[in-house]
MARVEXRO-634484 format. One record per residue: x, z, y of N, C-alpha, C in turn; residue in one letter. Coordinates in steps of 0.02 Angstrom, whole numbers, padded with zeros to 5 digits, always signed. Example, Ala and Ser with C-alpha at 12.3 -4.5 7.8 and 13.67 -1.06 7.14 Angstrom:
MARVEXRO-634484
+00660+00390-00284+00615+00390-00225+00660+00390-00165A +00642+00354-00112+00684+00357-00053+00645+00394+00002S 
***
This chain:
MARVEXRO-634484
+01062-01577-00109+01128-01546-00095+01159-01520-00140M +01215-01545-00165+01250-01494-00212+01334-01483-00183T +01369-01451-00213+01446-01431-00200+01476-01401-00226G +01549-01385-00218+01566-01332-00239+01554-01265-00210D +01546-01204-00258+01502-01153-00214+01538-01119-00155P +01598-01141-00134+01596-01111-00072+01610-01163-00018S +01580-01216-00019+01566-01252+00022+01510-01261+00077T +01463-01234+00055+01409-01238+00096+01378-01156+00109C +01405-01114+00096+01375-01045+00098+01376-01050+00196D +01306-01028+00227+01325-01035+00295+01256-00985+00337D +01268-00980+00388+01215-00944+00418+01198-00971+00495V +01131-00997+00516+01114-01026+00563+01071-00989+00602D +01082-00961+00665+01008-00942+00695+00972-00972+00724P +00917-00945+00715+00861-01011+00751+00812-00943+00794F +00786-00980+00842+00720-00952+00891+00646-01007+00884S +00605-00976+00866+00543-01014+00873+00490-00987+00920L +00474-01019+00964+00413-00989+01012+00329-00973+00977P +00305-00933+00993+00246-00926+00950+00181-00965+00994L +00122-00965+00984+00085-01013+01011+00058-00970+01069E +00038-00893+01061+00030-00842+01109+00055-00790+01084S +00082-00721+01122+00110-00663+01124+00072-00638+01057P +00115-00600+01009+00078-00562+00953+00083-00488+00969L +00040-00448+00975+00048-00384+00975+00066-00349+00900S +00132-00296+00910+00147-00271+00858+00160-00196+00872T +00167-00155+00813+00188-00079+00851+00225-00066+00895A +00283-00110+00898+00336-00116+00918+00331-00144+00996A +00270-00183+01007+00252-00214+01058+00237-00283+01066G +00236-00311+01119+00211-00394+01106+00278-00425+01100D +00278-00487+01062+00333-00521+01056+00314-00609+01064I +00343-00644+01092+00324-00713+01090+00360-00763+01070S +00420-00748+01011+00456-00782+00980+00479-00741+00934E +00506-00802+00878+00519-00754+00799+00582-00793+00804R +00633-00744+00801+00715-00778+00802+00732-00735+00732S +00785-00783+00700+00801-00761+00645+00873-00806+00624G +00887-00799+00563+00953-00874+00530+00912-00897+00460F +00937-00950+00451+00947-00994+00412+00996-00991+00356V +00986-00971+00304+01053-00947+00258+01040-00997+00205V +01102-01018+00174+01121-01090+00139+01180-01048+00078R +01153-01054+00023+01221-01021-00027+01207-01071-00079Y +01269-01081-00109+01282-01134-00176+01285-01073-00218D +01258-01122-00274+01257-01072-00327+01216-01133-00394H +01247-01127-00451+01251-01166-00500+01245-01250-00491R +01276-01267-00434+01297-01329-00411+01243-01351-00381G +01197-01289-00350+01139-01328-00313+01140-01283-00233E +01137-01312-00186+01124-01287-00120+01060-01249-00114T +01051-01173-00104+00986-01124-00085+00980-01128-00006G +00911-01136-00002+00899-01112+00077+00858-01057+00079V +00874-01000+00122+00828-00940+00140+00826-00929+00197G +00794-00875+00233+00761-00864+00303+00776-00799+00310E +00812-00764+00356+00798-00687+00372+00771-00682+00448A +00729-00670+00447+00692-00665+00525+00666-00575+00512T +00710-00554+00558+00686-00477+00563+00636-00475+00615P +00583-00408+00598+00528-00411+00645+00540-00330+00670L +00539-00325+00752+00542-00251+00773+00476-00210+00753P +00517-00138+00721+00459-00096+00696+00463-00109+00623G +00483-00163+00594+00483-00175+00518+00539-00179+00462W +00582-00208+00504+00629-00215+00491+00709-00191+00515T +00763-00212+00500+00822-00210+00556+00822-00242+00609E +00869-00228+00649+00872-00266+00703+00912-00348+00696S +00898-00381+00750+00932-00458+00730+01004-00445+00738L +01040-00397+00754+01113-00385+00759+01122-00365+00703D +01071-00317+00659+01106-00280+00596+01093-00331+00546A +01037-00388+00563+01049-00435+00481+01077-00486+00504C +01115-00495+00564+01173-00542+00555+01228-00538+00521E +01253-00450+00537+01307-00440+00507+01290-00422+00427R +01226-00396+00420+01216-00397+00339+01239-00455+00303G +01199-00503+00340+01217-00582+00309+01286-00590+00306L +01340-00579+00349+01402-00583+00345+01428-00566+00284G +01412-00498+00274+01454-00444+00221+01425-00486+00158R +01359-00511+00156+01346-00538+00093+01382-00610+00060A +01384-00656+00120+01421-00716+00117+01485-00711+00087L +01523-00648+00115+01589-00642+00128+01604-00627+00042E +01551-00572+00036+01570-00545-00044+01551-00597-00096A +01492-00639-00070+01473-00680-00125+01509-00749-00116G +01559-00767-00078+01591-00820-00081+01622-00836-00154A +01631-00906-00157+01645-00938-00263+01614-00908-00290D +01543-00900-00281+01496-00897-00334+01466-00841-00366G +01514-00770-00313+01512-00717-00342+01429-00678-00302A +01381-00716-00329+01315-00693-00292+01290-00616-00311H +01310-00588-00369+01283-00513-00380+01328-00473-00319T +01395-00483-00318+01417-00449-00254+01388-00449-00185A +01360-00526-00180+01328-00532-00109+01269-00498-00099G +01247-00482-00146+01168-00455-00170+01184-00371-00140L +01230-00356-00181+01253-00277-00175+01266-00247-00116L +01289-00305-00073+01306-00273+00017+01245-00261+00040E +01187-00288+00016+01128-00303+00058+01071-00230+00033L +01061-00169+00051+01012-00135+00036+00940-00148+00062D +00892-00148+00032+00831-00174+00050+00815-00115+00083A +00817-00063+00075+00781-00003+00133+00819+00006+00196G +00874-00046+00219+00929-00028+00265+00912-00104+00300E +00927-00151+00270+00934-00244+00286+00885-00277+00253V +00817-00253+00248+00776-00290+00208+00777-00382+00222P +00784-00395+00288+00768-00456+00302+00827-00498+00308A +00892-00469+00308+00962-00505+00280+00946-00503+00195A +00919-00457+00158+00923-00476+00108+00875-00519+00077R +00827-00520+00114+00777-00587+00097+00813-00643+00107H +00848-00652+00151+00859-00725+00166+00915-00741+00108G +00965-00710+00098+00998-00703+00043+00979-00723-00014F +00927-00681-00043+00900-00669-00104+00862-00746-00121A +00822-00759-00063+00774-00808-00061+00827-00882-00068T +00884-00905-00033+00947-00943-00049+00953-00948-00115A +00967-00880-00144+00993-00869-00217+00940-00911-00259L +00903-00883-00264+00820-00902-00305+00805-00961-00296L +00802-01008-00228+00804-01072-00212+00852-01122-00258D +00902-01089-00251+00961-01125-00296+00945-01129-00386A +00936-01062-00395+00929-01060-00461+00872-01087-00492D +00808-01082-00460+00756-01116-00470+00757-01213-00488A +00798-01226-00427+00823-01287-00418+00851-01303-00486R +00909-01262-00508+00959-01275-00559+00907-01286-00622A +00865-01261-00631+00811-01251-00684+00771-01294-00686D +00763-01338-00630+00708-01384-00619+00630-01352-00616G +00633-01296-00589+00572-01256-00590+00540-01241-00511L +00488-01257-00504+00452-01227-00430+00471-01151-00441A +00495-01121-00367+00499-01031-00376+00442-01008-00429L +00374-01019-00399+00324-00975-00440+00333-00973-00520Y +00350-01037-00548+00345-01059-00616+00441-01012-00640R +00471-01017-00604+00536-00969-00628+00535-00898-00628W +00476-00881-00590+00453-00809-00588+00405-00788-00671F +00365-00848-00672+00323-00852-00728+00307-00918-00753D +00326-00939-00807+00319-01010-00826+00271-01035-00866D +00217-00982-00863+00149-00985-00913+00101-01020-00880S +00087-01035-00814+00046-01059-00777+00060-01128-00732R +00027-01164-00719+00026-01209-00670-00029-01194-00616T +00012-01172-00545-00063-01151-00499-00047-01201-00445V -00110-01223-00425-00085-01280-00370-00098-01260-00300E -00141-01217-00302-00158-01161-00230-00189-01096-00229S -00165-01058-00200-00202-01000-00191-00246-00968-00129V -00282-00944-00150-00332-00921-00085-00297-00876-00023P -00317-00900+00035-00317-00849+00083-00346-00826+00139V -00339-00793+00163-00390-00764+00214-00380-00790+00289N -00413-00788+00327-00416-00811+00399-00391-00750+00441A -00382-00729+00473-00355-00710+00526-00400-00704+00593T -00458-00668+00613-00494-00674+00653-00463-00627+00709V -00426-00572+00706-00394-00543+00766-00443-00495+00814G -00419-00483+00862-00447-00437+00896-00480-00454+00968D -00543-00447+00985-00561-00479+01031-00651-00456+01045A -00669-00468+01102-00741-00442+01091-00789-00467+01047D -00853-00408+01049-00893-00435+01002-00921-00508+00984R -00928-00549+01061-00948-00613+01047-00902-00644+01006E -00832-00649+01062-00785-00690+01026-00763-00678+00957T -00757-00637+00928-00750-00609+00861-00802-00652+00824T -00852-00637+00833-00917-00683+00792-00905-00754+00798V -00880-00782+00865-00875-00856+00864-00820-00873+00830E -00771-00848+00820-00694-00861+00776-00716-00839+00710R -00746-00787+00672-00760-00790+00609-00825-00828+00598A -00852-00873+00629-00895-00918+00621-00860-00994+00607E -00806-01012+00641-00776-01048+00643-00718-01046+00575A -00694-00992+00557-00662-00996+00498-00693-01001+00465A -00765-00990+00448-00803-01001+00393-00820-01069+00367V -00844-01117+00440-00857-01169+00456-00789-01219+00420D -00728-01189+00428-00680-01224+00415-00664-01214+00340S -00699-01173+00298-00675-01166+00228-00657-01104+00197G -00641-01042+00243-00631-00971+00227-00678-00937+00209F -00683-00914+00143-00731-00864+00130-00701-00793+00131D -00635-00776+00163-00607-00712+00181-00585-00692+00240C -00606-00652+00267-00589-00660+00359-00561-00575+00365L -00505-00573+00397-00462-00501+00428-00472-00517+00506K -00516-00441+00509-00521-00417+00585-00466-00369+00597L -00457-00367+00660-00399-00309+00686-00450-00261+00728K -00438-00192+00714-00480-00154+00724-00434-00087+00763V -00462-00042+00787-00394+00005+00811-00397+00003+00887G -00419-00039+00912-00389-00060+00996-00435-00035+01046A -00496-00020+01012-00560+00024+01061-00601+00063+01026R -00638+00095+01041-00677+00155+00996-00703+00129+00944P -00719+00169+00896-00731+00152+00841-00808+00130+00832V -00853+00153+00882-00912+00121+00885-00905+00060+00898E -00874+00031+00965-00881-00030+00958-00838-00073+00913K -00800-00051+00878-00766-00091+00816-00823-00117+00759D -00858-00052+00751-00919-00065+00693-00966-00119+00716V -00983-00115+00787-01029-00167+00803-01001-00240+00798E -00932-00234+00808-00912-00307+00814-00918-00320+00727R -00902-00280+00689-00905-00285+00611-00973-00316+00597V -01015-00274+00619-01089-00296+00601-01094-00346+00634R -01083-00377+00677-01104-00443+00728-01080-00505+00666G -01010-00496+00640-00974-00536+00612-01016-00535+00537V -01035-00489+00494-01071-00491+00443-01141-00522+00465R -01193-00520+00518-01256-00556+00523-01228-00625+00532R -01170-00630+00537-01181-00724+00576-01154-00742+00503A -01101-00716+00452-01076-00753+00394-01103-00749+00348V -01154-00706+00338-01182-00675+00287-01155-00623+00231G -01192-00622+00172-01151-00585+00125-01091-00602+00084D -01098-00679+00081-01047-00704+00018-00977-00709+00047G -00978-00686+00102-00919-00696+00139-00884-00623+00151V -00790-00630+00122-00759-00554+00105-00740-00521+00191T -00749-00487+00217-00727-00445+00271-00673-00390+00258I -00613-00400+00287-00554-00352+00278-00552-00337+00362R -00520-00266+00354-00511-00241+00415-00434-00210+00438L -00405-00222+00487-00335-00197+00478-00329-00159+00549D -00322-00087+00538-00322-00039+00600-00259-00029+00622A -00196-00040+00583-00126-00041+00600-00099+00050+00622N -00133+00096+00573-00122+00153+00588-00156+00197+00665G -00194+00165+00684-00222+00176+00766-00263+00236+00771A -00299+00244+00689-00362+00295+00711-00328+00371+00685W -00356+00419+00705-00348+00488+00670-00396+00505+00628S -00381+00559+00595-00415+00574+00521-00490+00576+00546R -00515+00586+00581-00581+00604+00607-00607+00529+00612A -00573+00489+00666-00599+00439+00676-00599+00382+00602E -00535+00390+00572-00558+00336+00505-00616+00372+00458A -00611+00435+00448-00680+00462+00401-00736+00440+00430A -00759+00436+00489-00798+00416+00522-00827+00334+00512G -00768+00304+00523-00765+00235+00516-00779+00197+00459A -00744+00238+00400-00778+00216+00337-00843+00226+00316I -00877+00296+00339-00937+00310+00322-00984+00241+00357E -00963+00220+00416-01014+00169+00449-00991+00114+00420R -00935+00087+00394-00922+00031+00370-00928+00014+00304L -00952+00073+00257-00970+00054+00177-01038-00002+00179A -01076+00022+00228-01147-00006+00224-01142-00075+00249S -01081-00098+00271-01063-00172+00320-01034-00190+00258L -01013-00173+00185-00963-00217+00134-00913-00232+00152D -00876-00211+00183-00819-00204+00211-00779-00204+00142V -00736-00237+00116-00679-00240+00070-00641-00180+00078A -00591-00175+00126-00540-00149+00134-00521-00122+00197Y -00485-00062+00229-00459-00064+00285-00384-00067+00279V -00333-00093+00324-00266-00077+00303-00238-00038+00355E -00213+00022+00329-00180+00066+00356-00227+00087+00421Q -00294+00131+00395-00328+00158+00436-00296+00216+00481P -00240+00257+00432-00197+00305+00468-00107+00283+00472L -00100+00338+00521-00015+00305+00524+00013+00310+00466P +00078+00282+00461+00102+00272+00383+00117+00323+00354A +00141+00366+00386+00168+00432+00372+00110+00486+00324E +00065+00458+00341+00012+00520+00326-00029+00494+00234D +00007+00494+00200-00027+00474+00134-00056+00532+00103L -00056+00595+00108-00104+00646+00078-00175+00613+00111V -00188+00597+00183-00238+00607+00214-00289+00515+00194A -00225+00461+00187-00252+00415+00150-00278+00423+00082L -00234+00462+00040-00277+00481-00025-00346+00508-00006A -00359+00555+00025-00413+00567+00038-00470+00533+00056D -00469+00480+00103-00512+00418+00122-00538+00375+00065L -00489+00395+00006-00513+00332-00056-00569+00372-00072R -00607+00311-00097-00669+00331-00154-00746+00321-00114G -00752+00320-00043-00802+00322+00012-00837+00246+00022N -00832+00220-00021-00852+00156-00003-00824+00080+00024G -00758+00103+00048-00712+00055+00082-00644+00069+00045V -00605+00008+00015-00553+00031-00020-00507+00024+00041D -00437+00067+00012-00392+00091+00084-00326+00060+00057I -00302+00011+00118-00255-00040+00092-00178-00019+00131A -00130-00010+00096-00071+00018+00123-00018-00025+00159V +00009-00038+00219+00048-00084+00238+00109-00062+00264D +00105-00019+00330+00146+00004+00366+00177+00052+00332E +00133+00073+00277+00157+00134+00245+00217+00129+00193G +00221+00053+00173+00287+00042+00126+00353+00031+00174L +00327+00022+00236+00403+00042+00264+00431+00119+00286V +00390+00164+00268+00405+00236+00284+00404+00266+00202E +00379+00229+00159+00389+00265+00093+00391+00199+00033H +00415+00240-00021+00431+00181-00079+00352+00173-00116S +00367+00117-00145+00306+00104-00192+00288+00173-00235M +00345+00185-00262+00328+00257-00318+00307+00314-00278A +00330+00327-00229+00276+00366-00171+00216+00366-00154E +00198+00295-00146+00121+00285-00138+00080+00287-00195V +00103+00280-00267+00089+00279-00319+00091+00356-00331F +00139+00402-00330+00135+00461-00341+00072+00499-00291D +00051+00456-00238-00009+00500-00201-00074+00471-00191A -00076+00425-00251-00133+00406-00255-00163+00377-00177D -00136+00347-00146-00139+00337-00069-00185+00262-00070A -00177+00224-00119-00200+00162-00102-00248+00129-00162A -00288+00088-00143-00317+00037-00183-00290-00039-00186D -00271-00055-00131-00226-00118-00111-00161-00115-00081V -00098-00140-00087-00055-00144-00068-00040-00190-00028V -00023-00200+00031+00000-00259+00061+00083-00282+00083I +00107-00338+00023+00165-00364+00020+00204-00404+00084L +00239-00387+00110+00275-00426+00139+00328-00435+00136K +00368-00507+00078+00430-00502+00054+00492-00493+00110P +00474-00506+00162+00543-00499+00226+00546-00425+00224M +00478-00380+00223+00495-00302+00232+00528-00283+00185V +00525-00306+00108+00532-00279+00048+00614-00293+00013L +00651-00344+00050+00700-00364+00035+00711-00411-00017G +00645-00471-00005+00645-00525-00039+00584-00555-00096G +00599-00619-00105+00520-00631-00141+00526-00597-00217P +00575-00594-00249+00598-00565-00322+00565-00492-00318G +00596-00437-00263+00547-00374-00256+00493-00385-00220N +00471-00415-00204+00387-00432-00194+00351-00416-00248A +00365-00492-00289+00342-00505-00351+00346-00448-00403Q +00407-00417-00421+00406-00360-00456+00356-00315-00432T +00369-00288-00367+00307-00232-00349+00240-00253-00347L +00220-00324-00364+00155-00334-00359+00144-00329-00424A +00177-00336-00490+00160-00317-00534+00152-00261-00547L +00198-00231-00534+00193-00134-00545+00116-00113-00527R +00108-00139-00465+00026-00118-00420-00002-00141-00479A -00015-00190-00500-00074-00224-00554-00080-00173-00618R -00016-00140-00629-00015-00107-00704-00041-00045-00691D -00037-00021-00606-00087+00030-00579-00151+00038-00564R -00170-00020-00576-00246-00025-00553-00251-00054-00469G -00193-00067-00453-00193-00070-00385-00189-00137-00359I -00230-00173-00313-00225-00244-00294-00187-00262-00257E -00125-00324-00275-00072-00338-00221-00092-00388-00185P -00084-00384-00123-00088-00458-00063-00048-00465-00029V -00019-00526-00039+00050-00545-00004+00031-00590+00069V +00080-00551+00099+00066-00572+00166+00141-00594+00211T +00143-00632+00261+00209-00643+00289+00217-00606+00349T +00271-00602+00387+00268-00565+00445+00264-00621+00513T +00250-00660+00493+00238-00726+00547+00304-00754+00553V +00310-00779+00479+00398-00817+00476+00395-00886+00478D +00454-00924+00492+00455-00977+00478+00453-01013+00426A +00443-01082+00405+00436-01112+00346+00471-01103+00276V +00526-01070+00289+00560-01064+00221+00524-01008+00177V +00525-00945+00242+00509-00879+00209+00446-00873+00192A +00397-00908+00236+00323-00927+00228+00289-00940+00149R +00333-01008+00130+00334-01042+00079+00359-00998+00017T +00406-00968+00036+00420-00918-00017+00370-00876-00038A +00354-00835+00017+00300-00784+00011+00222-00850-00028A +00221-00893-00025+00169-00936-00066+00189-00931-00135V +00266-00940-00147+00272-00942-00221+00265-00859-00263H +00267-00817-00219+00260-00760-00238+00193-00732-00247V +00140-00757-00220+00064-00743-00241+00045-00789-00288A +00083-00841-00294+00063-00894-00350+00090-00871-00412A +00147-00813-00419+00161-00791-00478+00117-00742-00496A +00057-00718-00465+00020-00654-00480-00032-00696-00492I -00077-00679-00566-00114-00703-00600-00173-00683-00558P -00229-00731-00536-00279-00717-00519-00275-00683-00442D -00245-00692-00416-00220-00672-00354-00267-00678-00298V -00286-00596-00265-00343-00609-00216-00307-00632-00140A -00351-00657-00108-00338-00699-00063-00285-00665-00004P -00234-00710-00005-00149-00672+00035-00166-00692+00104C -00118-00660+00159-00120-00658+00212-00061-00718+00245G -00070-00781+00208-00013-00826+00205-00051-00882+00270L -00090-00895+00283-00109-00938+00330-00088-00933+00416A -00024-00928+00405+00006-00904+00486+00055-00965+00520T +00048-01029+00486+00095-01065+00520+00069-01089+00586A -00007-01084+00578-00018-01101+00672-00017-01048+00709D +00027-00993+00699+00043-00948+00745+00110-00958+00788L +00131-01013+00751+00201-01039+00793+00183-01094+00821L +00234-01101+00876+00225-01168+00903+00262-01217+00881A +00317-01203+00845+00370-01256+00815+00383-01211+00759D +00434-01256+00723+00450-01230+00645+00501-01259+00635D +00550-01236+00575+00615-01262+00568+00592-01337+00520L +00547-01345+00494+00548-01398+00442+00466-01424+00456A +00456-01466+00394+00388-01504+00408+00360-01444+00336D +00292-01429+00333+00259-01369+00307+00242-01404+00246D +00257-01377+00185+00242-01406+00101+00177-01375+00083P +00174-01328+00129+00105-01285+00095+00061-01268+00138A +00025-01348+00150-00038-01332+00212-00096-01299+00173P -00146-01278+00221-00209-01242+00203-00262-01290+00229V -00305-01286+00164-00362-01328+00165-00420-01283+00145S -00478-01284+00160-00535-01245+00134-00523-01175+00105D -00485-01139+00136-00457-01059+00118-00425-01051+00073G -00391-01120+00068-00309-01113+00011-00273-01146+00045R -00202-01126+00029-00128-01140+00039-00103-01180-00041I -00087-01226-00021-00051-01266-00082+00004-01246-00097A +00022-01234-00167+00088-01230-00182+00122-01292-00200V +00190-01293-00178+00229-01338-00191+00251-01321-00268P +00250-01389-00274+00277-01395-00356+00342-01430-00376Q +00386-01443-00336+00463-01461-00336+00494-01411-00345G +00553-01431-00370+00616-01367-00398+00614-01323-00331P +00618-01273-00342+00646-01211-00295+00581-01201-00245G +00593-01172-00203+00541-01163-00134+00526-01203-00114V +00535-01267-00115+00482-01332-00091+00514-01360-00024G +00571-01313+00022+00599-01339+00075+00670-01364+00049V +00676-01444+00071+00746-01452+00078+00779-01430+00119D +00852-01397+00099+00893-01380+00133+00907-01422+00203S +00927-01489+00180+00962-01542+00215+00889-01568+00290D +00831-01542+00269+00779-01540+00322+00753-01498+00365E +00796-01445+00358+00789-01365+00386+00841-01378+00451V +00798-01370+00515+00833-01384+00582+00824-01335+00622R +00857-01282+00610+00883-01220+00642+00904-01246+00712P 
***
């Protein structure tokens, strides 16, 4: 779909139900609501997605207002003016939507898949992903872990922090015994532990070969996160990137791993830039979604594909949605997610159905 730069710029709201409610720091959510963004640039119509998440980004209303400002300022091809209306620290989801549409159009105009628009030196057919086992009792956790491994995953992510540390350690021990030594186990505490609990947990988890724990302490406590490092389990910063800039995380030496959510960081370009900066500092980037719809999820796949030798990423989230905006061009198989090779993001604007 092509046209005059001012003919197709628009914002369409959508709401998609989840298969089951999702627990977040801001409470349970049962649907993902946001906006499909279309923007004409260089003779191509790019498509983006802005899907705010409570506790992580701006509100839905603030997102819509931001997109309105950006499209008004960016009319008649003034894309730079549109981007300047959107501060990634204030309206990251809105900026993600506009920036993704712009990048999609740019990559389409150049005839490149988005990841190759970032880095044209490699062809990447797929990237590794982790399976999210979630939070359940020991028996159910083990069953889910075994099912994920049987389906081809070799990297598992377990939620911890909702029960006493002892119970979580037993859950992890059960999974390790069930899946063996060849499977990577990651944990996500969502900032639930105190300093004493986190230190005790890390000490006990090291013998179970846990790769890392995401956000073992509250987001604001960078000093204590730094103190946890070097004790046998790597420390990943996730929510901390909402409270702090990447530069502050670097300066505090608070992370072995950074969890990069493009929707939270203001767009695929921002996420890809931060991933490479982290690598330069010896910190491993892991790209994840905020349970986004197909446009943003696929854009995140391209971000991961643009990172050489990327670690397993948290991109296998399509099945958390009961419905989607379009067919999925990036299916998951044997623990890897396919990277679309066509121009742009790989989701046709005409096929998106908000």
